C-alpha positions in Angstrom: 0.0 0.0 0.0 2.9 2.4 0.7 4.3 1.9 -2.8 0.9 2.6 -4.4 0.8 6.0 -2.6 4.3 6.9 -3.8 3.3 6.0 -7.3 0.3 8.3 -7.2 2.4 11.2 -5.9 5.0 10.7 -8.7 2.3 10.3 -11.3 0.5 13.5 -10.1 3.8 15.4 -10.2 4.6 14.3 -13.8 1.0 15.1 -14.8 1.3 18.7 -13.4 4.6 19.2 -15.2 3.1 18.2 -18.5 -0.1 20.1 -17.9 1.5 23.4 -17.0 4.9 23.0 -18.8 3.7 25.0 -21.8 2.9 27.9 -19.5 6.4 28.2 -18.1 9.1 30.3 -19.7 10.5 28.7 -22.8 13.2 26.2 -22.2 15.4 27.0 -25.2 16.6 30.2 -26.7 18.4 30.6 -30.0 20.2 33.8 -31.2 19.6 34.8 -34.8 22.0 37.1 -36.7 20.9 38.5 -40.1 23.5 40.1 -42.4 22.7 42.3 -45.4 24.6 40.7 -48.3 22.3 42.0 -51.0 25.0 44.1 -52.7 26.9 47.4 -52.7 24.8 50.5 -51.8 21.6 48.5 -51.4 19.6 49.1 -48.2 17.7 46.1 -46.8 14.4 46.6 -45.0 13.2 43.8 -42.8 10.4 43.1 -40.3 10.6 39.8 -38.3 7.9 38.3 -36.1 6.3 35.2 -34.7 2.7 34.4 -33.9 3.2 36.0 -30.5 6.1 38.5 -30.9 6.6 41.3 -33.3 10.2 42.4 -33.4 9.5 45.6 -35.4 10.9 47.1 -38.6 14.7 47.4 -39.2 16.8 48.9 -41.9 20.3 47.5 -42.7 23.1 49.1 -44.7 25.3 46.8 -46.8 27.1 44.2 -44.6 25.3 45.5 -41.4 24.1 42.9 -38.9 20.9 42.8 -36.8 19.8 40.0 -34.5 17.2 38.7 -32.0 16.8 35.9 -29.6 14.1 33.4 -30.5 12.4 31.3 -27.8 11.1 27.8 -28.2 8.1 26.6 -26.1 8.0 23.5 -23.9 7.4 21.3 -27.0 10.4 22.9 -28.8 8.2 24.6 -31.4 8.3 28.1 -32.7 8.3 29.9 -36.0 9.8 33.3 -36.8 9.5 34.7 -40.3 10.9 37.8 -41.8 9.6 40.1 -44.5 12.3 41.8 -46.6 12.2 44.8 -48.9 15.1 45.0 -51.3 15.1 47.3 -54.4 11.3 47.7 -54.3 10.7 44.0 -54.1 8.8 42.3 -51.3 10.1 38.9 -50.1 9.8 36.7 -47.0 11.3 33.6 -45.5 11.0 31.5 -42.4 14.1 32.5 -40.4 13.8 30.3 -37.3 11.8 27.1 -36.7 12.2 23.8 -34.9 14.4 22.3 -37.7 17.1 24.9 -36.7 17.5 23.6 -33.2 20.0 21.0 -34.2 22.3 23.4 -36.1 21.9 26.5 -34.0 21.5 25.2 -30.4 25.0 26.0 -29.3 25.9 28.9 -31.6 24.0 31.8 -33.2 22.0 31.0 -36.3 23.6 33.3 -38.9 21.7 34.2 -42.0 23.2 36.0 -45.1 20.5 37.8 -47.0 21.3 37.7 -50.8 19.5 38.8 -53.9 18.3 35.2 -54.8 17.4 34.2 -51.2 18.6 33.7 -47.7 21.5 31.4 -46.7 21.9 29.9 -43.3 25.7 29.9 -42.7 25.7 28.1 -39.4 26.3 24.4 -39.6 27.3 24.5 -43.2 25.9 26.9 -45.8 22.3 26.1 -46.9 20.4 28.5 -49.1 16.7 28.9 -49.5 14.8 30.6 -52.2 12.5 33.5 -51.5 8.8 33.2 -50.8 7.4 36.1 -53.0 4.9 38.6 -51.8 3.7 39.7 -48.3 
Protein backbone atom coordinates (compact mmCIF):
# COMPACT_ATOMS: atom_id res chain seq x y z
CA UNK A 1 0.00 0.00 0.00
CA UNK A 2 2.88 2.40 0.73
CA UNK A 3 4.30 1.86 -2.78
CA UNK A 4 0.94 2.64 -4.36
CA UNK A 5 0.78 6.00 -2.58
CA UNK A 6 4.29 6.91 -3.77
CA UNK A 7 3.33 5.96 -7.32
CA UNK A 8 0.32 8.28 -7.19
CA UNK A 9 2.44 11.19 -5.93
CA UNK A 10 5.01 10.68 -8.68
CA UNK A 11 2.29 10.28 -11.32
CA UNK A 12 0.53 13.47 -10.15
CA UNK A 13 3.83 15.37 -10.19
CA UNK A 14 4.59 14.28 -13.76
CA UNK A 15 1.02 15.12 -14.83
CA UNK A 16 1.32 18.65 -13.40
CA UNK A 17 4.63 19.21 -15.22
CA UNK A 18 3.07 18.21 -18.55
CA UNK A 19 -0.14 20.12 -17.90
CA UNK A 20 1.54 23.39 -16.99
CA UNK A 21 4.86 22.99 -18.82
CA UNK A 22 3.69 25.04 -21.79
CA UNK A 23 2.85 27.95 -19.49
CA UNK A 24 6.38 28.18 -18.11
CA UNK A 25 9.09 30.29 -19.65
CA UNK A 26 10.54 28.75 -22.81
CA UNK A 27 13.21 26.18 -22.15
CA UNK A 28 15.38 26.96 -25.17
CA UNK A 29 16.62 30.20 -26.74
CA UNK A 30 18.44 30.59 -30.05
CA UNK A 31 20.20 33.76 -31.17
CA UNK A 32 19.63 34.78 -34.78
CA UNK A 33 21.97 37.11 -36.68
CA UNK A 34 20.89 38.54 -40.06
CA UNK A 35 23.45 40.10 -42.43
CA UNK A 36 22.67 42.34 -45.41
CA UNK A 37 24.63 40.74 -48.26
CA UNK A 38 22.34 42.03 -51.03
CA UNK A 39 25.02 44.12 -52.69
CA UNK A 40 26.90 47.40 -52.65
CA UNK A 41 24.84 50.47 -51.75
CA UNK A 42 21.59 48.49 -51.37
CA UNK A 43 19.63 49.11 -48.17
CA UNK A 44 17.69 46.13 -46.79
CA UNK A 45 14.40 46.65 -44.99
CA UNK A 46 13.19 43.84 -42.77
CA UNK A 47 10.42 43.05 -40.33
CA UNK A 48 10.57 39.83 -38.30
CA UNK A 49 7.89 38.33 -36.09
CA UNK A 50 6.35 35.17 -34.71
CA UNK A 51 2.74 34.39 -33.88
CA UNK A 52 3.19 36.01 -30.47
CA UNK A 53 6.07 38.47 -30.85
CA UNK A 54 6.57 41.35 -33.30
CA UNK A 55 10.21 42.42 -33.45
CA UNK A 56 9.50 45.61 -35.41
CA UNK A 57 10.92 47.06 -38.61
CA UNK A 58 14.66 47.39 -39.19
CA UNK A 59 16.83 48.86 -41.92
CA UNK A 60 20.30 47.47 -42.66
CA UNK A 61 23.07 49.10 -44.66
CA UNK A 62 25.27 46.78 -46.77
CA UNK A 63 27.06 44.18 -44.59
CA UNK A 64 25.34 45.46 -41.45
CA UNK A 65 24.06 42.91 -38.89
CA UNK A 66 20.88 42.79 -36.83
CA UNK A 67 19.79 40.03 -34.49
CA UNK A 68 17.25 38.73 -32.05
CA UNK A 69 16.76 35.88 -29.59
CA UNK A 70 14.06 33.38 -30.49
CA UNK A 71 12.37 31.30 -27.81
CA UNK A 72 11.06 27.78 -28.19
CA UNK A 73 8.13 26.58 -26.11
CA UNK A 74 7.99 23.48 -23.91
CA UNK A 75 7.44 21.26 -26.97
CA UNK A 76 10.39 22.91 -28.81
CA UNK A 77 8.17 24.62 -31.37
CA UNK A 78 8.33 28.13 -32.72
CA UNK A 79 8.27 29.93 -36.03
CA UNK A 80 9.81 33.31 -36.76
CA UNK A 81 9.54 34.68 -40.27
CA UNK A 82 10.94 37.84 -41.79
CA UNK A 83 9.58 40.09 -44.50
CA UNK A 84 12.31 41.78 -46.55
CA UNK A 85 12.17 44.78 -48.88
CA UNK A 86 15.06 45.01 -51.32
CA UNK A 87 15.12 47.27 -54.36
CA UNK A 88 11.30 47.72 -54.25
CA UNK A 89 10.72 43.96 -54.11
CA UNK A 90 8.81 42.26 -51.29
CA UNK A 91 10.15 38.88 -50.14
CA UNK A 92 9.80 36.71 -47.04
CA UNK A 93 11.29 33.59 -45.53
CA UNK A 94 10.99 31.47 -42.38
CA UNK A 95 14.08 32.50 -40.44
CA UNK A 96 13.78 30.28 -37.33
CA UNK A 97 11.80 27.09 -36.73
CA UNK A 98 12.19 23.79 -34.92
CA UNK A 99 14.41 22.35 -37.68
CA UNK A 100 17.07 24.94 -36.75
CA UNK A 101 17.51 23.62 -33.19
CA UNK A 102 20.04 20.96 -34.17
CA UNK A 103 22.34 23.36 -36.07
CA UNK A 104 21.92 26.48 -33.96
CA UNK A 105 21.49 25.22 -30.39
CA UNK A 106 25.05 26.03 -29.27
CA UNK A 107 25.89 28.94 -31.57
CA UNK A 108 24.03 31.82 -33.24
CA UNK A 109 21.97 31.00 -36.30
CA UNK A 110 23.64 33.30 -38.86
CA UNK A 111 21.74 34.25 -42.04
CA UNK A 112 23.22 35.97 -45.09
CA UNK A 113 20.50 37.78 -47.04
CA UNK A 114 21.30 37.70 -50.76
CA UNK A 115 19.47 38.79 -53.94
CA UNK A 116 18.29 35.24 -54.77
CA UNK A 117 17.35 34.18 -51.22
CA UNK A 118 18.58 33.66 -47.69
CA UNK A 119 21.50 31.41 -46.74
CA UNK A 120 21.90 29.95 -43.28
CA UNK A 121 25.66 29.89 -42.73
CA UNK A 122 25.66 28.12 -39.36
CA UNK A 123 26.29 24.38 -39.59
CA UNK A 124 27.33 24.52 -43.24
CA UNK A 125 25.89 26.92 -45.78
CA UNK A 126 22.32 26.10 -46.87
CA UNK A 127 20.44 28.51 -49.14
CA UNK A 128 16.69 28.91 -49.46
CA UNK A 129 14.79 30.65 -52.24
CA UNK A 130 12.48 33.54 -51.46
CA UNK A 131 8.78 33.21 -50.85
CA UNK A 132 7.37 36.05 -52.95
CA UNK A 133 4.86 38.62 -51.77
CA UNK A 134 3.74 39.73 -48.34
